[in-house]
C-alpha positions as CSV (number, residue, x, y, z in Angstrom):
1,X,-47.7,37.4,-3.1
2,X,-48.0,35.5,0.1
3,X,-47.7,36.6,3.7
4,X,-47.9,34.7,7.0
5,X,-49.3,36.5,10.0
6,X,-46.6,36.6,12.8
7,X,-49.4,36.6,15.4
8,X,-51.6,33.6,14.3
9,X,-49.5,32.1,11.5
10,X,-52.4,32.3,9.1
11,X,-51.3,32.6,5.4
12,X,-52.8,35.1,3.1
13,X,-52.0,35.3,-0.7
14,X,-52.9,37.2,-3.8
15,X,-51.7,37.0,-7.4
16,X,-51.2,40.7,-7.8
17,X,-47.7,42.3,-7.3
18,X,-47.9,45.4,-5.2
19,X,-45.7,47.8,-3.3
20,X,-46.8,46.5,0.0
21,X,-46.9,49.0,2.9
22,X,-49.8,47.6,5.1
23,X,-51.2,44.2,5.7
24,X,-54.3,43.1,7.7
25,X,-54.8,39.5,8.8
26,X,-58.3,38.2,8.3
27,X,-58.0,35.6,11.0
28,X,-56.8,37.6,14.0
29,X,-57.6,41.2,12.9
30,X,-54.0,42.3,13.4
31,X,-52.7,45.3,11.3
32,X,-49.1,45.4,10.3
33,X,-46.9,48.0,8.6
34,X,-44.2,46.9,6.3
35,X,-40.9,48.7,6.0
36,X,-38.6,48.9,2.9
37,X,-36.9,45.6,4.0
38,X,-40.2,43.8,4.1
39,X,-40.3,43.5,7.9
40,X,-43.8,43.4,9.4
41,X,-44.4,45.6,12.5
42,X,-47.6,45.3,14.5
43,X,-49.6,48.5,14.5
44,X,-52.8,47.5,16.2
45,X,-55.4,44.8,16.7
46,X,-58.9,45.6,15.6
47,X,-61.8,44.7,17.9
48,X,-64.4,44.6,15.2
49,X,-65.1,40.9,14.8
50,X,-68.2,40.6,12.7
51,X,-67.9,38.4,9.5
52,X,-67.9,41.0,6.8
53,X,-65.9,39.6,3.8
54,X,-68.7,39.2,1.2
55,X,-66.0,39.2,-1.5
56,X,-63.0,37.2,-0.3
57,X,-59.4,38.3,-0.8
58,X,-58.2,36.9,-4.1
59,X,-61.6,36.7,-5.9
60,X,-61.5,38.1,-9.4
61,X,-64.0,40.0,-11.6
62,X,-63.8,41.8,-14.9
63,X,-64.3,45.5,-15.2
64,X,-63.9,47.4,-18.5
65,X,-62.7,44.2,-20.2
66,X,-59.9,43.9,-17.7
67,X,-59.6,41.3,-14.9
68,X,-59.3,42.7,-11.4
69,X,-58.5,40.9,-8.1
70,X,-59.8,41.8,-4.7
71,X,-56.6,42.5,-2.7
72,X,-58.1,44.3,0.3
73,X,-61.2,45.0,2.4
74,X,-61.7,47.9,4.7
75,X,-64.6,48.1,7.2
76,X,-65.1,51.8,7.7
77,X,-67.2,53.5,10.4
78,X,-68.8,56.9,10.8
79,X,-71.2,58.4,13.3
80,X,-70.2,55.9,15.9
81,X,-72.2,52.9,14.6
82,X,-72.6,53.1,10.9
83,X,-70.3,50.7,9.0
84,X,-69.7,50.0,5.3
85,X,-67.3,47.9,3.2
86,X,-64.7,49.2,0.8
87,X,-62.9,46.7,-1.4
88,X,-59.6,47.4,-3.1
89,X,-59.3,45.9,-6.6
90,X,-56.1,45.6,-8.6
91,X,-55.5,44.5,-12.2
92,X,-52.3,42.8,-13.5
93,X,-51.4,46.1,-15.2
94,X,-51.5,47.8,-11.8
95,X,-54.8,49.7,-12.2
96,X,-56.7,50.2,-9.0
97,X,-60.5,50.5,-8.4
98,X,-62.5,50.6,-5.3
99,X,-65.8,48.9,-4.6
100,X,-67.9,50.3,-1.8
101,X,-71.0,48.5,-0.4
102,X,-73.4,49.9,2.1
103,X,-76.8,48.3,2.9
104,X,-76.7,46.3,-0.3
105,X,-75.9,49.3,-2.5
106,X,-72.7,49.3,-4.5
107,X,-70.5,52.0,-5.9
108,X,-67.5,51.5,-8.2
109,X,-64.8,54.2,-7.6
110,X,-61.4,55.2,-8.9
111,X,-58.9,57.8,-7.7
112,X,-58.7,60.9,-9.9
113,X,-55.9,63.5,-10.1
114,X,-58.2,66.5,-10.0
115,X,-57.8,68.9,-7.1
116,X,-61.0,70.0,-5.5
117,X,-60.7,72.8,-3.0
118,X,-63.0,71.9,-0.1
119,X,-61.7,74.6,2.2
120,X,-64.4,77.0,1.1
121,X,-67.1,74.9,2.7
122,X,-69.0,74.5,-0.6
123,X,-72.3,72.8,-0.6
124,X,-72.3,72.5,-4.4
125,X,-69.4,71.4,-6.6
126,X,-69.2,71.5,-10.4
127,X,-67.2,68.6,-11.9
128,X,-67.1,67.4,-15.5
129,X,-70.1,69.5,-16.5
130,X,-72.2,68.1,-13.7
131,X,-73.4,69.7,-10.4
132,X,-72.7,67.7,-7.2
133,X,-74.5,68.4,-3.9
134,X,-72.9,67.9,-0.5
135,X,-74.2,64.8,1.0
136,X,-71.8,63.9,3.9
137,X,-69.1,65.7,5.8
138,X,-67.7,63.8,8.7
139,X,-64.7,61.9,10.2
140,X,-64.4,58.2,9.2
141,X,-62.4,55.5,11.0
142,X,-61.0,52.2,9.8
143,X,-62.8,49.6,12.0
144,X,-61.0,46.7,10.3
145,X,-58.5,46.1,7.6
146,X,-58.0,42.8,5.7
147,X,-55.5,42.1,2.9
148,X,-52.7,44.0,1.1
149,X,-52.3,47.8,0.7
150,X,-49.9,50.1,-1.0
151,X,-50.4,52.9,1.6
152,X,-49.9,53.4,5.3
153,X,-53.2,52.5,7.0
154,X,-54.7,55.5,8.8
155,X,-54.8,55.0,12.5
156,X,-56.7,58.2,13.2
157,X,-59.8,59.8,11.9
158,X,-59.9,60.7,8.2
159,X,-61.9,63.7,7.1
160,X,-64.4,62.8,4.4
161,X,-66.6,64.9,2.2
162,X,-69.0,63.3,-0.3
163,X,-70.9,65.1,-3.0
164,X,-73.5,63.3,-5.1
165,X,-75.1,63.7,-8.5
166,X,-76.9,60.3,-8.8
167,X,-75.7,57.9,-10.1
168,X,-72.3,59.6,-9.6
169,X,-70.3,60.5,-6.4
170,X,-67.3,62.6,-5.6
171,X,-65.6,61.3,-2.4
172,X,-62.8,63.5,-1.0
173,X,-60.6,62.2,1.8
174,X,-58.0,64.3,3.7
175,X,-55.2,62.4,5.4
176,X,-52.3,64.3,7.0
177,X,-53.2,67.4,5.0
178,X,-53.1,65.6,1.7
179,X,-56.3,65.3,-0.3
180,X,-57.4,62.2,-2.2
181,X,-60.3,62.5,-4.7
182,X,-62.4,59.5,-5.8
183,X,-65.0,59.5,-8.5
184,X,-67.6,56.7,-8.5
185,X,-70.8,55.5,-10.1
186,X,-73.6,53.3,-8.8
187,X,-73.5,49.7,-9.9
188,X,-76.3,47.2,-9.5
189,X,-76.4,44.1,-7.3
190,X,-77.1,42.1,-10.5
191,X,-73.9,43.4,-12.1
192,X,-71.9,42.5,-9.0
193,X,-73.3,38.9,-9.1
194,X,-72.4,38.6,-12.7
195,X,-68.9,40.1,-12.4
196,X,-67.8,37.9,-9.5
197,X,-70.0,34.9,-10.3
198,X,-71.5,34.8,-6.8
199,X,-75.0,34.2,-5.6
200,X,-75.1,35.6,-2.0
201,X,-75.0,39.3,-1.6
202,X,-76.6,41.7,0.8
203,X,-80.3,42.6,0.3
204,X,-80.8,46.2,-0.6
205,X,-82.2,48.3,2.2
206,X,-83.5,51.8,1.7
207,X,-82.3,54.2,-1.0
208,X,-78.6,54.3,-1.8
209,X,-76.7,57.6,-1.7
210,X,-76.3,57.6,-5.5
211,X,-78.9,55.0,-6.5
212,X,-80.6,56.2,-9.7
213,X,-84.3,56.6,-9.8
214,X,-86.2,54.3,-12.2
215,X,-87.1,57.2,-14.5
216,X,-85.3,60.3,-15.6
217,X,-87.9,62.9,-14.7
218,X,-86.8,65.4,-17.4
219,X,-86.7,62.8,-20.2
220,X,-90.0,61.4,-19.0
221,X,-91.6,64.8,-19.2
222,X,-90.2,65.3,-22.8
223,X,-91.5,61.9,-23.9
224,X,-95.0,62.7,-22.4
225,X,-95.1,66.1,-24.1
226,X,-94.1,64.6,-27.4
227,X,-96.7,61.8,-27.1
228,X,-99.3,64.4,-26.1
229,X,-98.5,66.6,-29.1
230,X,-98.5,63.5,-31.4
231,X,-101.9,62.5,-30.0
232,X,-103.3,66.0,-30.6
233,X,-101.8,66.1,-34.1
234,X,-103.4,62.8,-35.0
235,X,-106.7,63.8,-33.6
236,X,-106.7,67.1,-35.6
237,X,-105.6,65.4,-38.7
238,X,-108.3,62.8,-38.6
239,X,-111.1,65.1,-37.5
240,X,-110.3,68.6,-38.6
241,X,-112.8,68.6,-41.5
242,X,-115.0,65.9,-40.2
243,X,-118.8,66.4,-39.7
244,X,-121.7,64.2,-38.9
245,X,-122.4,61.6,-41.6
246,X,-126.0,60.4,-42.1
247,X,-125.5,56.8,-43.3
248,X,-129.1,55.7,-43.4
249,X,-132.7,57.0,-43.1
250,X,-135.5,54.7,-44.0
251,X,-139.1,53.6,-43.2
252,X,-139.7,49.9,-42.9
253,X,-143.2,48.4,-43.3
254,X,-143.8,45.7,-40.7
255,X,-145.9,43.6,-43.0
256,X,-143.2,43.7,-45.8
257,X,-140.5,42.5,-43.4
258,X,-142.4,40.1,-41.2
259,X,-140.1,37.2,-40.5
260,X,-137.3,38.6,-42.6
261,X,-134.6,41.3,-42.4
262,X,-134.1,44.6,-44.0
263,X,-130.6,45.1,-45.5
264,X,-129.4,48.7,-46.0
265,X,-127.2,49.9,-48.8
266,X,-123.5,49.8,-48.1
267,X,-121.8,52.9,-46.7
268,X,-118.2,53.9,-46.1
269,X,-116.9,55.7,-43.0
270,X,-113.6,57.7,-43.1
271,X,-111.9,59.1,-40.1
272,X,-111.1,58.1,-36.5
273,X,-113.5,55.9,-34.5
274,X,-116.7,57.5,-33.4
275,X,-120.2,56.4,-32.2
276,X,-123.0,55.4,-34.6
277,X,-126.2,57.0,-33.3
278,X,-129.4,55.2,-34.1
279,X,-132.9,56.8,-33.8
280,X,-136.1,54.8,-34.1
281,X,-139.7,55.9,-34.0
282,X,-143.1,54.1,-34.6
283,X,-146.8,54.6,-33.9
284,X,-147.1,52.4,-30.9
285,X,-150.3,53.0,-28.9
286,X,-150.8,50.9,-25.8
287,X,-148.4,48.4,-27.5
288,X,-144.8,47.8,-28.2
289,X,-142.4,47.4,-31.1
290,X,-138.8,46.3,-31.4
291,X,-135.9,46.9,-33.7
292,X,-132.8,44.7,-33.7
293,X,-130.0,46.3,-35.6
294,X,-126.8,44.6,-36.7
295,X,-123.8,46.6,-38.0
296,X,-121.7,44.5,-40.4
297,X,-118.1,45.3,-41.3
298,X,-117.8,44.2,-44.9
299,X,-114.0,43.8,-44.8
300,X,-114.1,41.0,-42.1
301,X,-117.8,40.2,-41.7
302,X,-117.5,41.2,-38.0
303,X,-120.9,42.0,-36.6
304,X,-122.1,44.1,-33.7
305,X,-125.7,43.9,-32.6
306,X,-128.0,46.2,-30.6
307,X,-131.7,46.3,-30.0
308,X,-134.3,48.4,-28.3
309,X,-137.9,48.1,-27.4
310,X,-140.3,51.0,-28.1
311,X,-143.2,51.0,-25.8
312,X,-146.0,53.5,-25.2
313,X,-148.9,53.0,-22.9
314,X,-151.6,55.4,-21.6
315,X,-154.9,55.4,-19.9
316,X,-157.2,56.7,-17.2
317,X,-157.2,55.2,-13.7
318,X,-158.7,56.4,-10.5
319,X,-159.7,59.7,-11.9
320,X,-156.3,60.5,-13.4
321,X,-154.7,60.3,-16.8
322,X,-151.4,58.5,-17.0
323,X,-148.9,57.5,-19.7
324,X,-145.7,55.5,-19.8
325,X,-142.9,55.1,-22.3
326,X,-142.4,56.8,-25.7
327,X,-143.0,56.4,-29.3
328,X,-139.3,56.8,-30.1
329,X,-135.9,55.8,-28.8
330,X,-132.2,56.5,-29.3
331,X,-129.2,54.4,-28.7
332,X,-125.7,54.0,-30.1
333,X,-122.9,51.6,-31.1
334,X,-119.7,52.9,-29.7
335,X,-116.2,53.2,-31.3
336,X,-117.1,52.4,-34.9
337,X,-113.9,52.6,-36.9
338,X,-113.5,53.7,-40.5
339,X,-114.4,51.1,-43.1
340,X,-117.2,49.8,-45.3
341,X,-120.4,48.7,-43.6
342,X,-124.1,47.9,-44.0
343,X,-126.9,47.5,-41.5
344,X,-129.3,44.5,-41.0
345,X,-132.6,45.4,-39.4
346,X,-135.1,43.0,-38.0
347,X,-138.3,44.9,-37.2
348,X,-141.0,43.5,-34.9
349,X,-144.3,44.7,-33.4
350,X,-147.0,43.4,-31.1
351,X,-149.2,41.1,-33.1
352,X,-152.4,42.5,-31.8
353,X,-151.5,46.0,-32.9
354,X,-153.1,46.3,-36.3
355,X,-152.9,50.1,-36.5
356,X,-149.1,50.4,-36.4
357,X,-147.9,50.0,-40.0
358,X,-144.1,50.7,-39.9
359,X,-141.0,52.0,-38.1
360,X,-138.7,54.9,-39.0
361,X,-135.0,54.3,-38.5
362,X,-132.0,56.7,-39.1
363,X,-128.3,56.2,-38.4
364,X,-125.7,58.9,-38.0
365,X,-122.0,58.4,-37.6
366,X,-121.1,61.2,-35.2
367,X,-117.9,63.2,-34.8
368,X,-115.2,61.4,-32.8
369,X,-115.6,62.3,-29.1
370,X,-113.0,64.8,-27.8
371,X,-113.2,62.8,-24.6
372,X,-110.9,60.2,-26.1
373,X,-108.3,62.8,-26.6
374,X,-108.9,64.4,-23.3
375,X,-108.7,61.1,-21.5
376,X,-105.3,60.4,-23.1
377,X,-104.0,63.8,-21.9
378,X,-105.5,63.2,-18.5
379,X,-103.8,59.8,-18.3
380,X,-100.5,61.3,-19.2
381,X,-100.9,64.0,-16.7
382,X,-101.8,61.7,-13.9
383,X,-99.0,59.3,-14.8
384,X,-96.5,62.1,-14.6
385,X,-97.8,63.4,-11.3
386,X,-97.5,59.9,-9.8
387,X,-94.0,59.6,-11.1
388,X,-93.1,63.0,-9.7
389,X,-94.5,62.2,-6.3
390,X,-92.7,58.8,-6.4
391,X,-89.5,60.6,-7.4
392,X,-89.8,63.1,-4.6
393,X,-90.4,60.4,-2.0
394,X,-87.5,58.5,-3.4
395,X,-85.2,61.6,-3.0
396,X,-86.6,62.3,0.5
397,X,-85.6,58.8,1.5
398,X,-82.1,59.2,-0.1
399,X,-81.4,62.4,1.9
400,X,-83.0,61.2,5.1
401,X,-79.7,60.3,6.8
402,X,-77.9,63.4,5.5
403,X,-77.3,66.6,7.5
404,X,-77.4,68.5,4.2
405,X,-80.8,67.4,3.0
406,X,-82.6,69.9,0.8
407,X,-85.8,68.8,2.4
408,X,-84.8,70.2,5.8
409,X,-84.5,73.7,4.3
410,X,-87.4,76.1,4.5
């Protein structure tokens, strides 16, 4: 179908065949009505002159495996100065969809035959098992019309009510006491780029009326609860009957192991990871001793080494007794997992200390710390609180421009 604007002689064409009733020239902004004989009659000339055609008339894109062509573009206005774009798409089979864009947010709509009574001034609507909340109730105006239309273009205000249940929307228009209902769903900018094979589209600004939040809060809570329960079950399964396990207790003679290492018998640990506590004591007296202990995993020969000095000094200075240090020490190797191990101990003492004969060393694999489990729960709780606050802020920004925001109610 091709038409030539009587005013500026600019030609406009589309491939779709429609029952033409209105036509808007993109060049001179003139709106025409078309009678049954195909005669164009000028209705008005729009004074809105900004370049708004992001999707040009005639461009094609595939929705639901069917090719649609952009046959019209309406620039609509509410509240005096807020504008948005509404594209009319038509397939070869005659199906019609509408694509709305506002501040870089896109909604794909279609007209539905359901009657929704808006005379009762409802703030909540139930539709298709979902609850929709009133978001907008105002008069809209056509600021500019471009392309081909199968209806008489409204020249006066159109009453509009919009109810949202993100990512869905119900848009109800009332023209000459006749109600038109449209159901829509949010569609991403990336999808628009792919559908129409274009690169330049508006950058998103703010939160769209039906833009979905990144997370479904209810599903996120269920996932976190299931993960928490699984973590608790795992912890109880691995540690319910677990007690401290003494893996080694020995005395090592310094002279017998001078310049060589003591190797403990092998021992096996079963259960969730836990700390290996090591205690060492020796008869240091104004001297020091040292124990270097290496834990060897016999399955992969991975080693973890720790060492501690044991020092004890005492005396009498300036009329006072003093002492410093201790004859024993304790330390641990954290997060020792189950498996088969042995210990390698390299004892050492101060060479001038002839009275100290040996060192006593014991090692105990303790119960897994409950703090690992508690930390997991704390992490999940904090993560959910952050997501909840993020979600609430997201919703606050969504409703910021609405006169029906639930955040304005006490």
